[in-house]
N, C-alpha and C positions, 0 to 999 in steps of 0.2 A: 200840541202847540209849544211846549216846553223846548223841544229840539229844533224847532223851525224859526224861532225868533231870536232877536238880540238877547244877550244876557240879562239886561235890566228888565225887559219885558217878561222874560221867563221867570226871573225870580219874584216879580211882583204879582205874577198869575195866581199863585196859591193864595196869597193874602187878599187879592181881589175876590176870589171865589168865597173865601171865608167871610170877608165883609158883605158879600151879597146874601150869603146864607143867613147871617145874622140880621140883616135888614129885612129879609123876606120874613123870618120869624118875628121880627118886632111888628110886623103888620098882621099878626096872628095867622099867618099861613104856615103850612107844614112843609118845610123844605126837604127834599131828598136828593140823593145822588144817583144818577142813571148812568149805568156803565154802557157805553155805546162801543167801545172797542176794549175787549176784555184784557188783552195784554198791557196796553199803554194806560187805559183808564184805572184798572185795579190798583196800580202803584200809587196812584194820587189819593186814594181814599185814606190811608193812615196819615198822609202829610196834611191832609184837610182836617181830619178828625182830631189830631193833636191840638189844634188851634180852637176847637169848639168847647163849649162848657156843657154840652148835651150830646146825647147820642143821635145821630142822623141815619135814617133808613137808607139802605144802599140796595138799589134795584139792579139786579143783572138779568137780562133776558136775552138768550142766544138767538131766538127766532125773530127775524127782522120785521115780520108782519105784527107780531105781538109787541115788539118794541115800538113800532109806529103807533099801535093801539094804545100802549101806556102814555105816549107823547100826546096823543089826542085828549087824554083825560087831565092834562095839566092845565092849571090857570096861567102859568107863566113858565117858559123854559129859559134858562140862563146857561150859555155854554160856548164852546169853541169848535165843537164837532160839527163839521160843515153839513154832513148829512142829518144830523139830529136837528140842526137849525132849518134845514129844508123840510124835514118831517113836521116840525112845528108850524112854520110859516105857511106851508102848503095846506095845512088843516085849519088855518086861521087862528092859530095859538099864538099869543104874543111871546116874542122871544128877544132877549138881550144877547147879542153876539159879540164875543171877543175873538177877533181874527188876526191872523198872521199874514194874510195875503190879499191881493186886490179882489180875489174872487168872493171874499166875504162882503166887501163894499158892494160889488155888482149884485149879489144875492139880495142884500137889503134894498138896493135901489129898485131891483125887479119887483119887489113886494111893497114899494112906495113907503119904507119906513126906515130911511137912512138914520134917522135919529136913534134907532135902537142898536145900531152898531157902534159899539163903545170901545175906547182905548182901554187897554188893560190898566193903565195909570189914572182911570177916572177918579174923581175925588169922591169922598163920602157923600157929599151933598148932591152931586150928579146922580150917583147910584141911588141914594135915598129917594130923590124926586122921581127918577124914572121907574124904580120898583113900586113906590106907593102909587104912582099914577097908574100903572099897568095892573095893579092888583085892585084898584077901586073898580067897582062893578060898571059904573057909568063909562069910564075911560076904556076899560077892558072891552066893553061891547062895541064902542066906537073904533078901537083898534082891529078888533075882530072883523067888523064889517069892512074897513079898508083892506084887511088881509084877504077877505074872502073875494072881494072885487079883484084883487091882484092875482089870486089863485086862479080865479076863473079865467082871466086874461092869459095867465101863463098856460093854463091847460089848452086853451084855444090855440095859442101859438105853437104849442108842442104837437097838437093834433094836425095843424097846418103843415108843420114840417115833415111829419110822417106821411101825410098825403103826398107832398111833393116827392119824397124819396120812393114812395110806392109807385108814383107816375114814371119817375126816372127808370126804375128797375123794369117796369112793365114796357117801356119804350125799347129798351135793349133786349 
């Protein structure tokens, strides 16, 4: 994200992640950093760690299926990696996304949770409210159900698309 956004957004990104990590921890949840792209993400770890008053676990999993499995065990995913966000939302895991392109907005629209696509300049109050809401069991279940309905709809649309493709290929 840092190389794809205006300078003011890129410079705010690390600080926003640090604020999110601290807010997650303040909710008595255990934050960790999930390396989704080994080359680009790994260099962010020390930049984030230097702003924290505690050690944060760093999870690096090269196997994409195991990475998706790790995501499935999250209570909440916060990030800007498009495929990590898809991995969370498609498994009904609440996710807060910081995006740099219209495709992030469309992703969150597809999963009926546009309120979880947040600007990198979100205020502490906005972040705190969203994080505490998503980490509360009742709200998390409600969001999970909404995501499950959306994921089921997305899967049906994908299957219908592949059926059309197969029919077109069979015709020719």
